[in-house]
RODO-856764 format. One record per atom (N, C-alpha, C): residue number from 1; residue in three letters; atom name; x, y, z. Coordinates in Angstrom, 3 decimals, decimal comma. Example, Ala and Ser with C-alpha at 12.3 -4.5 7.8 and 13.67 -1.06 7.14 Angstrom:
<recs>
+------+------+------+----------+----------+----------+
: resi : resn : name :        u :        v :        w :
+------+------+------+----------+----------+----------+
:    1 :  ala :    N :   13,190 :   -5,690 :    7,800 :
:    1 :  ala :   CA :   12,300 :   -4,500 :    7,800 :
:    1 :  ala :    C :   13,200 :   -3,300 :    7,800 :
:    2 :  ser :    N :   12,850 :   -2,250 :    7,080 :
:    2 :  ser :   CA :   13,670 :   -1,060 :    7,140 :
:    2 :  ser :    C :   12,900 :    0,030 :    7,870 :
+------+------+------+----------+----------+----------+
</recs>
This chain:
<recs>
+------+------+------+----------+----------+----------+
: resi : resn : name :        u :        v :        w :
+------+------+------+----------+----------+----------+
:    1 :  met :    N :   95,352 :  105,299 :   87,645 :
:    1 :  met :   CA :   95,490 :  103,848 :   87,493 :
:    1 :  met :    C :   96,085 :  103,554 :   86,139 :
:    2 :  asn :    N :   97,139 :  102,788 :   86,126 :
:    2 :  asn :   CA :   97,785 :  102,377 :   84,902 :
:    2 :  asn :    C :   97,039 :  101,157 :   84,360 :
:    3 :  pro :    N :   96,464 :  101,231 :   83,139 :
:    3 :  pro :   CA :   95,666 :  100,112 :   82,631 :
:    3 :  pro :    C :   96,446 :   98,821 :   82,434 :
:    4 :  thr :    N :   97,771 :   98,857 :   82,411 :
:    4 :  thr :   CA :   98,543 :   97,632 :   82,263 :
:    4 :  thr :    C :   98,944 :   97,029 :   83,594 :
:    5 :  ser :    N :   98,740 :   97,743 :   84,687 :
:    5 :  ser :   CA :   99,086 :   97,231 :   86,014 :
:    5 :  ser :    C :   97,971 :   96,350 :   86,543 :
:    6 :  pro :    N :   98,303 :   95,265 :   87,230 :
:    6 :  pro :   CA :   97,281 :   94,373 :   87,741 :
:    6 :  pro :    C :   96,563 :   94,911 :   88,980 :
:    7 :  ser :    N :   97,192 :   95,835 :   89,727 :
:    7 :  ser :   CA :   96,567 :   96,351 :   90,945 :
:    7 :  ser :    C :   97,261 :   97,633 :   91,387 :
:    8 :  phe :    N :   96,638 :   98,308 :   92,330 :
:    8 :  phe :   CA :   97,274 :   99,449 :   92,959 :
:    8 :  phe :    C :   96,742 :   99,560 :   94,373 :
:    9 :  thr :    N :   97,442 :  100,305 :   95,205 :
:    9 :  thr :   CA :   97,083 :  100,473 :   96,606 :
:    9 :  thr :    C :   96,648 :  101,902 :   96,847 :
:   10 :  ile :    N :   95,560 :  102,054 :   97,564 :
:   10 :  ile :   CA :   95,084 :  103,364 :   97,976 :
:   10 :  ile :    C :   95,327 :  103,475 :   99,467 :
:   11 :  asp :    N :   96,123 :  104,435 :   99,855 :
:   11 :  asp :   CA :   96,460 :  104,636 :  101,256 :
:   11 :  asp :    C :   96,077 :  106,056 :  101,629 :
:   12 :  cys :    N :   95,141 :  106,211 :  102,517 :
:   12 :  cys :   CA :   94,655 :  107,537 :  102,907 :
:   12 :  cys :    C :   95,758 :  108,404 :  103,494 :
:   13 :  asp :    N :   96,783 :  107,783 :  104,078 :
:   13 :  asp :   CA :   97,877 :  108,554 :  104,659 :
:   13 :  asp :    C :   98,676 :  109,321 :  103,619 :
:   14 :  thr :    N :   98,530 :  108,968 :  102,348 :
:   14 :  thr :   CA :   99,252 :  109,669 :  101,289 :
:   14 :  thr :    C :   98,330 :  110,529 :  100,435 :
:   15 :  cys :    N :   97,081 :  110,628 :  100,787 :
:   15 :  cys :   CA :   96,098 :  111,344 :   99,981 :
:   15 :  cys :    C :   96,012 :  112,810 :  100,398 :
:   16 :  val :    N :   96,034 :  113,711 :   99,414 :
:   16 :  val :   CA :   95,920 :  115,143 :   99,710 :
:   16 :  val :    C :   94,545 :  115,493 :  100,265 :
:   17 :  met :    N :   93,585 :  114,633 :  100,086 :
:   17 :  met :   CA :   92,225 :  114,896 :  100,553 :
:   17 :  met :    C :   91,994 :  114,422 :  101,994 :
:   18 :  gln :    N :   93,007 :  113,775 :  102,593 :
:   18 :  gln :   CA :   92,857 :  113,265 :  103,960 :
:   18 :  gln :    C :   92,501 :  114,405 :  104,913 :
:   19 :  his :    N :   91,570 :  114,119 :  105,816 :
:   19 :  his :   CA :   91,103 :  115,063 :  106,834 :
:   19 :  his :    C :   90,351 :  116,255 :  106,241 :
:   20 :  thr :    N :   89,771 :  116,062 :  105,063 :
:   20 :  thr :   CA :   88,919 :  117,097 :  104,472 :
:   20 :  thr :    C :   87,496 :  116,553 :  104,429 :
:   21 :  asp :    N :   86,562 :  117,391 :  104,014 :
:   21 :  asp :   CA :   85,177 :  116,943 :  103,871 :
:   21 :  asp :    C :   85,045 :  115,824 :  102,847 :
:   22 :  ala :    N :   86,000 :  115,717 :  101,933 :
:   22 :  ala :   CA :   85,952 :  114,676 :  100,905 :
:   22 :  ala :    C :   86,077 :  113,274 :  101,495 :
:   23 :  cys :    N :   86,720 :  113,128 :  102,638 :
:   23 :  cys :   CA :   86,899 :  111,798 :  103,246 :
:   23 :  cys :    C :   85,560 :  111,112 :  103,530 :
:   24 :  gly :    N :   84,590 :  111,870 :  103,965 :
:   24 :  gly :   CA :   83,297 :  111,293 :  104,308 :
:   24 :  gly :    C :   82,543 :  110,745 :  103,117 :
:   25 :  asp :    N :   82,910 :  111,183 :  101,905 :
:   25 :  asp :   CA :   82,228 :  110,738 :  100,701 :
:   25 :  asp :    C :   83,187 :  110,022 :   99,757 :
:   26 :  cys :    N :   84,296 :  109,531 :  100,287 :
:   26 :  cys :   CA :   85,298 :  108,835 :   99,482 :
:   26 :  cys :    C :   84,878 :  107,372 :   99,309 :
:   27 :  val :    N :   85,144 :  106,825 :   98,129 :
:   27 :  val :   CA :   84,769 :  105,436 :   97,868 :
:   27 :  val :    C :   85,515 :  104,478 :   98,798 :
:   28 :  val :    N :   86,730 :  104,820 :   99,212 :
:   28 :  val :   CA :   87,475 :  103,957 :  100,138 :
:   28 :  val :    C :   86,742 :  103,888 :  101,476 :
:   29 :  ser :    N :   86,359 :  105,047 :  102,002 :
:   29 :  ser :   CA :   85,593 :  105,064 :  103,249 :
:   29 :  ser :    C :   84,252 :  104,372 :  103,065 :
:   30 :  phe :    N :   83,642 :  104,597 :  101,925 :
:   30 :  phe :   CA :   82,340 :  104,022 :  101,620 :
:   30 :  phe :    C :   82,399 :  102,499 :  101,601 :
:   31 :  ile :    N :   83,390 :  101,945 :  100,961 :
:   31 :  ile :   CA :   83,502 :  100,486 :  100,823 :
:   31 :  ile :    C :   83,997 :   99,832 :  102,105 :
:   32 :  cys :    N :   85,002 :  100,399 :  102,703 :
:   32 :  cys :   CA :   85,716 :   99,709 :  103,771 :
:   32 :  cys :    C :   85,355 :  100,143 :  105,174 :
:   33 :  ser :    N :   84,783 :  101,323 :  105,313 :
:   33 :  ser :   CA :   84,660 :  101,886 :  106,656 :
:   33 :  ser :    C :   85,985 :  101,650 :  107,363 :
:   34 :  arg :    N :   87,036 :  102,020 :  106,681 :
:   34 :  arg :   CA :   88,411 :  101,695 :  107,063 :
:   34 :  arg :    C :   88,843 :  102,352 :  108,350 :
:   35 :  glu :    N :   89,798 :  101,747 :  108,971 :
:   35 :  glu :   CA :   90,441 :  102,286 :  110,157 :
:   35 :  glu :    C :   91,597 :  103,176 :  109,710 :
:   36 :  pro :    N :   91,938 :  104,199 :  110,477 :
:   36 :  pro :   CA :   93,090 :  105,026 :  110,114 :
:   36 :  pro :    C :   94,343 :  104,165 :  109,955 :
:   37 :  gly :    N :   95,101 :  104,428 :  108,909 :
:   37 :  gly :   CA :   96,323 :  103,674 :  108,650 :
:   37 :  gly :    C :   96,123 :  102,478 :  107,747 :
:   38 :  asp :    N :   94,877 :  102,073 :  107,486 :
:   38 :  asp :   CA :   94,614 :  100,955 :  106,588 :
:   38 :  asp :    C :   94,659 :  101,426 :  105,139 :
:   39 :  ala :    N :   95,076 :  100,554 :  104,268 :
:   39 :  ala :   CA :   95,069 :  100,818 :  102,835 :
:   39 :  ala :    C :   94,294 :   99,692 :  102,178 :
:   40 :  ile :    N :   93,838 :   99,918 :  100,955 :
:   40 :  ile :   CA :   93,185 :   98,842 :  100,217 :
:   40 :  ile :    C :   93,924 :   98,629 :   98,910 :
:   41 :  val :    N :   93,880 :   97,412 :   98,411 :
:   41 :  val :   CA :   94,464 :   97,072 :   97,120 :
:   41 :  val :    C :   93,312 :   96,769 :   96,181 :
:   42 :  val :    N :   93,329 :   97,414 :   95,030 :
:   42 :  val :   CA :   92,257 :   97,271 :   94,046 :
:   42 :  val :    C :   92,872 :   96,724 :   92,771 :
:   43 :  asp :    N :   92,328 :   95,606 :   92,272 :
:   43 :  asp :   CA :   92,848 :   95,096 :   91,001 :
:   43 :  asp :    C :   92,113 :   95,779 :   89,846 :
:   44 :  leu :    N :   92,562 :   95,534 :   88,636 :
:   44 :  leu :   CA :   92,043 :   96,236 :   87,466 :
:   44 :  leu :    C :   90,549 :   96,008 :   87,274 :
:   45 :  asn :    N :   90,079 :   94,787 :   87,445 :
:   45 :  asn :   CA :   88,649 :   94,507 :   87,285 :
:   45 :  asn :    C :   87,815 :   95,230 :   88,339 :
:   46 :  glu :    N :   88,312 :   95,258 :   89,571 :
:   46 :  glu :   CA :   87,606 :   95,980 :   90,635 :
:   46 :  glu :    C :   87,582 :   97,475 :   90,348 :
:   47 :  tyr :    N :   88,703 :   97,996 :   89,850 :
:   47 :  tyr :   CA :   88,781 :   99,414 :   89,508 :
:   47 :  tyr :    C :   87,754 :   99,762 :   88,426 :
:   48 :  arg :    N :   87,679 :   98,926 :   87,422 :
:   48 :  arg :   CA :   86,702 :   99,164 :   86,338 :
:   48 :  arg :    C :   85,271 :   99,109 :   86,877 :
:   49 :  ala :    N :   85,005 :   98,175 :   87,773 :
:   49 :  ala :   CA :   83,673 :   98,085 :   88,373 :
:   49 :  ala :    C :   83,365 :   99,335 :   89,195 :
:   50 :  leu :    N :   84,348 :   99,819 :   89,960 :
:   50 :  leu :   CA :   84,152 :  101,049 :   90,735 :
:   50 :  leu :    C :   83,875 :  102,234 :   89,821 :
:   51 :  glu :    N :   84,597 :  102,312 :   88,709 :
:   51 :  glu :   CA :   84,364 :  103,396 :   87,751 :
:   51 :  glu :    C :   82,936 :  103,346 :   87,211 :
:   52 :  met :    N :   82,470 :  102,147 :   86,854 :
:   52 :  met :   CA :   81,108 :  102,016 :   86,324 :
:   52 :  met :    C :   80,072 :  102,385 :   87,379 :
:   53 :  leu :    N :   80,270 :  101,954 :   88,609 :
:   53 :  leu :   CA :   79,342 :  102,301 :   89,683 :
:   53 :  leu :    C :   79,325 :  103,809 :   89,933 :
:   54 :  ala :    N :   80,496 :  104,426 :   89,904 :
:   54 :  ala :   CA :   80,585 :  105,874 :   90,120 :
:   54 :  ala :    C :   79,925 :  106,633 :   88,972 :
:   55 :  glu :    N :   80,170 :  106,194 :   87,752 :
:   55 :  glu :   CA :   79,569 :  106,851 :   86,590 :
:   55 :  glu :    C :   78,048 :  106,755 :   86,625 :
:   56 :  ser :    N :   77,536 :  105,703 :   87,249 :
:   56 :  ser :   CA :   76,089 :  105,519 :   87,377 :
:   56 :  ser :    C :   75,518 :  106,259 :   88,573 :
:   57 :  gly :    N :   76,386 :  106,829 :   89,400 :
:   57 :  gly :   CA :   75,941 :  107,551 :   90,579 :
:   57 :  gly :    C :   75,613 :  106,670 :   91,768 :
:   58 :  leu :    N :   76,025 :  105,401 :   91,716 :
:   58 :  leu :   CA :   75,705 :  104,464 :   92,794 :
:   58 :  leu :    C :   76,684 :  104,519 :   93,957 :
:   59 :  val :    N :   77,923 :  104,921 :   93,696 :
:   59 :  val :   CA :   78,933 :  105,113 :   94,739 :
:   59 :  val :    C :   79,698 :  106,384 :   94,411 :
:   60 :  pro :    N :   80,332 :  107,001 :   95,411 :
:   60 :  pro :   CA :   81,149 :  108,179 :   95,115 :
:   60 :  pro :    C :   82,363 :  107,796 :   94,274 :
:   61 :  glu :    N :   82,894 :  108,761 :   93,536 :
:   61 :  glu :   CA :   84,077 :  108,490 :   92,721 :
:   61 :  glu :    C :   85,321 :  108,389 :   93,596 :
:   62 :  leu :    N :   86,371 :  107,796 :   93,054 :
:   62 :  leu :   CA :   87,648 :  107,706 :   93,744 :
:   62 :  leu :    C :   88,242 :  109,098 :   93,833 :
:   63 :  arg :    N :   88,506 :  109,547 :   95,042 :
:   63 :  arg :   CA :   89,030 :  110,897 :   95,253 :
:   63 :  arg :    C :   90,489 :  110,899 :   95,670 :
:   64 :  his :    N :   91,101 :  109,747 :   95,775 :
:   64 :  his :   CA :   92,488 :  109,680 :   96,222 :
:   64 :  his :    C :   93,381 :  110,447 :   95,259 :
:   65 :  arg :    N :   94,182 :  111,339 :   95,803 :
:   65 :  arg :   CA :   95,177 :  112,085 :   95,047 :
:   65 :  arg :    C :   96,457 :  112,063 :   95,873 :
:   66 :  glu :    N :   97,514 :  111,497 :   95,312 :
:   66 :  glu :   CA :   98,759 :  111,339 :   96,058 :
:   66 :  glu :    C :   99,385 :  112,689 :   96,372 :
:   67 :  arg :    N :   99,837 :  112,810 :   97,604 :
:   67 :  arg :   CA :  100,563 :  114,018 :   98,010 :
:   67 :  arg :    C :  101,903 :  114,052 :   97,292 :
:   68 :  ser :    N :  102,370 :  115,223 :   96,936 :
:   68 :  ser :   CA :  103,700 :  115,330 :   96,346 :
:   68 :  ser :    C :  104,735 :  115,066 :   97,427 :
:   69 :  gly :    N :  105,852 :  114,465 :   97,056 :
:   69 :  gly :   CA :  106,906 :  114,181 :   98,015 :
:   69 :  gly :    C :  106,724 :  112,893 :   98,780 :
:   70 :  asp :    N :  105,720 :  112,071 :   98,437 :
:   70 :  asp :   CA :  105,505 :  110,814 :   99,144 :
:   70 :  asp :    C :  106,205 :  109,644 :   98,465 :
:   71 :  ser :    N :  107,054 :  109,912 :   97,512 :
:   71 :  ser :   CA :  107,774 :  108,858 :   96,817 :
:   71 :  ser :    C :  108,598 :  108,050 :   97,815 :
:   72 :  gly :    N :  108,465 :  106,739 :   97,736 :
:   72 :  gly :   CA :  109,232 :  105,872 :   98,630 :
:   72 :  gly :    C :  108,497 :  105,529 :   99,901 :
:   73 :  lys :    N :  107,410 :  106,204 :  100,210 :
:   73 :  lys :   CA :  106,605 :  105,885 :  101,383 :
:   73 :  lys :    C :  105,450 :  105,001 :  100,938 :
:   74 :  arg :    N :  104,672 :  104,493 :  101,905 :
:   74 :  arg :   CA :  103,449 :  103,779 :  101,547 :
:   74 :  arg :    C :  102,587 :  104,751 :  100,778 :
:   75 :  his :    N :  102,196 :  104,402 :   99,578 :
:   75 :  his :   CA :  101,436 :  105,341 :   98,767 :
:   75 :  his :    C :  100,667 :  104,628 :   97,682 :
:   76 :  his :    N :   99,918 :  105,403 :   96,937 :
:   76 :  his :   CA :   99,200 :  104,927 :   95,755 :
:   76 :  his :    C :  100,241 :  104,238 :   94,893 :
:   77 :  his :    N :  100,202 :  102,926 :   94,836 :
:   77 :  his :   CA :  101,254 :  102,139 :   94,213 :
:   77 :  his :    C :  100,715 :  101,491 :   92,956 :
:   78 :  met :    N :  101,393 :  101,641 :   91,888 :
:   78 :  met :   CA :  101,018 :  100,994 :   90,644 :
:   78 :  met :    C :  101,894 :   99,762 :   90,459 :
:   79 :  gly :    N :  101,242 :   98,629 :   90,166 :
:   79 :  gly :   CA :  102,022 :   97,446 :   89,834 :
:   79 :  gly :    C :  102,185 :   96,507 :   90,862 :
+------+------+------+----------+----------+----------+
</recs>
């Protein structure tokens, strides 16, 4: 997350952790109980709140890691 960007998008379709055991404990799945193909947009204040909750052990940490070669596709977007 770029601290100067107002928001970013987390899209499971671009995450290297998709279809692994990590999906079941991902904060995106935890918050949204999302449907396949859905993405979420998180603004800076929400991101900071998620970080604080994760650091406290109240929610899992953000595990999204963009796949290499996904440039130009729907992906973890900054800005």
